[in-house]
C-alpha positions as CSV (number, residue, x, y, z in Angstrom):
1,M,39.0,8.6,12.9
2,P,37.9,5.3,12.6
3,T,40.9,2.8,11.3
4,V,39.9,0.6,8.9
5,T,40.2,-3.5,10.1
6,D,41.8,-6.0,8.1
7,D,38.1,-7.8,9.2
8,M,36.7,-4.6,7.2
9,L,38.6,-5.3,4.3
10,A,37.9,-9.0,4.0
11,E,35.6,-10.4,1.3
12,E,31.8,-10.2,2.0
13,P,29.2,-12.7,0.9
14,I,26.9,-11.2,-1.6
15,V,23.6,-10.8,0.1
16,R,21.0,-12.9,-0.9
17,R,18.3,-10.7,-3.6
18,S,15.8,-8.7,-1.9
19,L,12.0,-8.7,-1.3
20,H,11.6,-6.0,-2.6
21,D,13.2,-6.8,-6.2
22,E,11.8,-10.5,-6.5
23,L,8.9,-8.9,-5.6
24,L,9.0,-6.0,-8.1
25,D,9.7,-8.2,-10.6
26,R,6.6,-10.8,-10.4
27,L,4.6,-7.9,-10.4
28,R,6.5,-6.1,-13.6
29,R,6.0,-9.6,-15.2
30,M,2.4,-10.2,-14.0
31,I,1.3,-6.9,-16.1
32,V,4.0,-7.3,-18.9
33,D,2.8,-11.1,-19.6
34,G,-1.3,-9.9,-19.4
35,E,-1.6,-12.0,-16.6
36,L,-3.1,-8.4,-14.2
37,T,-5.3,-7.0,-17.2
38,P,-5.2,-2.9,-18.4
39,G,-8.1,-1.8,-16.2
40,E,-7.5,-3.9,-13.5
41,K,-7.7,-3.3,-10.5
42,V,-4.7,-4.8,-8.5
43,P,-6.0,-7.2,-6.0
44,E,-3.7,-6.8,-3.4
45,K,-4.8,-9.0,-0.3
46,A,-5.1,-12.1,-2.9
47,L,-1.6,-11.1,-3.6
48,C,-0.2,-10.6,-0.4
49,A,-1.2,-14.5,0.7
50,R,0.4,-15.7,-2.7
51,F,3.3,-14.2,-1.9
52,N,3.3,-14.3,1.6
53,V,4.3,-11.1,2.0
54,S,3.0,-7.8,4.3
55,R,0.8,-5.1,2.2
56,T,4.1,-2.6,3.3
57,P,7.0,-4.3,0.7
58,L,3.4,-5.2,-2.0
59,R,2.6,-1.1,-1.8
60,E,6.6,0.0,-2.4
61,A,6.9,-2.0,-5.2
62,L,3.5,-0.7,-6.8
63,K,5.1,2.4,-6.2
64,V,8.4,1.8,-8.7
65,L,5.8,0.4,-11.3
66,A,3.8,3.3,-10.7
67,S,6.9,5.3,-11.8
68,E,7.4,3.0,-14.9
69,G,3.7,4.1,-16.1
70,L,2.5,0.2,-15.4
71,V,-0.2,0.9,-12.4
72,A,-2.0,4.0,-11.3
73,L,-2.2,4.8,-7.6
74,E,-5.3,6.3,-6.7
75,P,-5.6,7.5,-2.8
76,N,-7.8,5.2,-0.7
77,R,-8.2,3.1,-3.4
78,G,-5.3,1.4,-4.7
79,A,-3.3,0.0,-7.9
80,T,-5.1,0.1,-11.2
81,V,-3.4,-1.7,-14.2
82,T,-2.8,1.4,-16.6
83,R,-4.2,0.9,-20.5
84,L,-1.4,1.5,-23.1
85,T,-2.1,4.7,-25.5
86,A,-0.6,5.2,-28.6
87,E,-0.1,8.6,-27.4
88,D,2.5,6.8,-24.3
89,L,4.3,4.5,-27.2
90,E,5.2,7.6,-29.4
91,E,6.5,9.8,-26.7
92,T,8.5,6.0,-25.3
93,F,9.6,4.9,-28.1
94,P,12.0,7.2,-29.3
95,I,13.5,7.9,-25.9
96,M,14.5,4.0,-25.6
97,G,15.8,4.0,-29.3
98,A,18.0,6.6,-28.4
99,L,19.6,4.3,-25.1
100,E,19.5,1.4,-27.4
101,A,21.2,2.9,-30.1
102,V,24.0,4.2,-27.1
103,S,24.2,1.0,-25.2
104,G,24.9,-0.4,-28.6
105,E,27.6,1.4,-29.0
106,L,29.1,1.3,-25.2
107,A,28.5,-2.6,-25.7
108,C,30.9,-3.2,-28.5
109,A,34.0,-1.5,-26.5
110,Q,33.1,-3.7,-23.6
111,I,32.0,-7.4,-24.6
112,T,34.0,-10.2,-24.0
113,E,34.5,-13.0,-26.5
114,E,32.8,-15.0,-23.7
115,E,29.3,-13.0,-23.6
116,I,28.9,-13.0,-27.6
117,A,29.5,-16.5,-27.5
118,E,26.9,-16.6,-24.6
119,I,24.4,-14.3,-26.5
120,R,24.7,-16.2,-30.3
121,A,23.4,-18.9,-28.1
122,L,20.8,-16.8,-26.8
123,H,20.3,-16.1,-30.9
124,E,19.8,-19.2,-31.8
125,E,17.9,-20.8,-29.2
126,M,15.4,-17.7,-30.0
127,V,15.5,-18.4,-33.8
128,G,14.4,-22.1,-33.3
129,H,11.3,-20.7,-31.4
130,Y,10.0,-18.5,-34.4
131,R,10.7,-21.6,-36.8
132,R,8.5,-23.1,-34.3
133,G,6.0,-20.5,-34.0
134,E,6.7,-20.2,-30.3
135,M,6.1,-16.4,-29.6
136,K,6.1,-16.6,-25.5
137,P,9.6,-18.0,-25.6
138,Y,10.5,-16.1,-28.7
139,F,10.1,-12.8,-26.7
140,A,11.4,-13.5,-23.2
141,L,14.8,-14.6,-25.2
142,N,14.4,-11.6,-27.6
143,Q,14.7,-9.8,-24.1
144,E,17.4,-10.9,-22.7
145,I,19.7,-10.5,-25.8
146,H,18.9,-6.8,-25.4
147,E,19.6,-7.1,-21.4
148,R,22.8,-8.7,-22.0
149,I,24.0,-6.2,-24.9
150,L,22.6,-3.5,-22.2
151,D,24.7,-5.2,-19.3
152,A,27.9,-5.0,-21.5
153,A,27.9,-1.9,-22.0
154,R,28.8,-1.3,-18.4
155,N,27.0,1.9,-17.6
156,Q,24.7,1.9,-14.3
157,T,23.2,4.7,-15.6
158,L,22.1,3.9,-18.7
159,A,20.6,0.8,-17.7
160,T,18.7,2.3,-14.7
161,I,17.1,5.1,-17.1
162,Y,17.1,2.0,-20.2
163,R,14.7,-0.3,-17.3
164,G,12.4,2.4,-16.0
165,L,10.9,2.6,-19.2
166,A,11.4,-1.2,-20.5
167,G,7.8,-2.3,-19.1
168,R,6.4,-0.4,-21.1
169,V,7.9,-1.5,-24.4
170,R,7.3,-5.1,-23.3
171,R,4.0,-5.1,-22.5
172,A,3.5,-3.1,-25.7
173,R,5.1,-5.9,-27.8
174,Y,3.2,-8.9,-26.4
175,L,-0.1,-6.7,-27.0
176,A,0.7,-6.7,-30.6
177,N,0.1,-9.0,-33.1
178,M,3.2,-9.5,-35.4
179,S,2.1,-10.4,-39.0
180,A,4.6,-12.8,-39.9
181,E,6.4,-10.3,-42.5
182,R,7.3,-8.5,-39.7
183,W,8.6,-11.5,-37.0
184,A,10.9,-12.7,-40.2
185,R,12.0,-9.3,-40.4
186,A,12.7,-8.9,-37.1
187,V,14.8,-12.0,-36.8
188,A,16.8,-11.4,-39.8
189,E,17.0,-7.8,-37.6
190,H,18.6,-9.7,-34.3
191,E,21.1,-11.8,-37.6
192,E,22.3,-8.4,-38.2
193,I,22.4,-7.4,-34.6
194,L,24.8,-10.2,-34.1
195,A,27.1,-9.8,-36.7
196,A,27.8,-5.9,-36.0
197,L,28.0,-7.4,-32.2
198,E,30.6,-9.6,-33.4
199,A,32.8,-6.9,-35.4
200,R,32.7,-4.4,-32.8
201,D,31.1,-2.2,-35.0
202,G,28.9,0.2,-32.6
203,Q,28.4,2.6,-35.0
204,R,26.4,-0.1,-37.3
205,L,25.0,-1.6,-34.3
206,A,23.9,1.7,-33.2
207,R,21.6,2.1,-36.2
208,I,20.2,-1.4,-36.5
209,L,19.1,-1.2,-32.3
210,K,17.3,1.9,-32.9
211,R,15.9,0.8,-36.6
212,H,14.9,-2.2,-35.2
213,L,12.7,-0.7,-32.1
214,A,11.0,1.7,-35.1
215,G,9.8,-1.4,-36.7
216,K,8.6,-2.9,-33.7
217,L,6.8,0.8,-32.8
218,Q,5.2,0.4,-36.4
219,T,4.4,-3.4,-35.6
220,I,2.5,-2.3,-32.0
221,R,1.0,0.9,-33.9
222,E,-0.8,-1.2,-36.5
223,S,-2.1,-3.0,-33.9
224,L,-3.7,-0.5,-31.8
225,M,-5.3,1.0,-35.6
226,T,-7.0,-2.6,-35.9
227,E,-8.0,-3.3,-33.0
228,P,-8.7,-0.6,-30.7
229,E,-11.7,-2.0,-28.9
230,A,-8.7,-4.5,-27.1
231,R,-6.8,-1.5,-25.6
């Protein structure tokens, strides 16, 4: 039987982020932000040149995006950015709402004071963007707050399932036209989220997060109904 040596027990440096993860994040962001539009064929050759990678890691990343529902793979025809449908969202959002609720409950039991302070700072920065009408940076910070709560839950299984669906939700959010009234309501709900987190009230936070996501679904549903030709 192999013997465990002192060298084997010594600390090892953390390996830098893999090419696969970095490439996957960049492609996902291009789809979520609308740089790659619904119905568009993914330009593999151009992307390989842009990111200085071969076709193999690009196609591996596209397989993951296909599993997330962001692209469709066709034999011998490559990948195409999928179109969002009301049916997709009606299936995805209730699941995401349940996952958000669980993450909130777990986070309240695990989160540190330092993590709460960091989330408050992100919240205040997000509110600043809201007051200036800056939707894109507002959404970026909004998402980071939800990610921080998820991280504070300290549950890798939950995080994996959540992130497998989160791309669709983020993409839908960017495509939706949010009214001033609904945007103000979303900010008020984030105030409630922060208050429940600071009070470490898991059940209350779970209810707020679930309601918050339901509000997002309603915003997107209304947008899909009023602008069907854009979808």
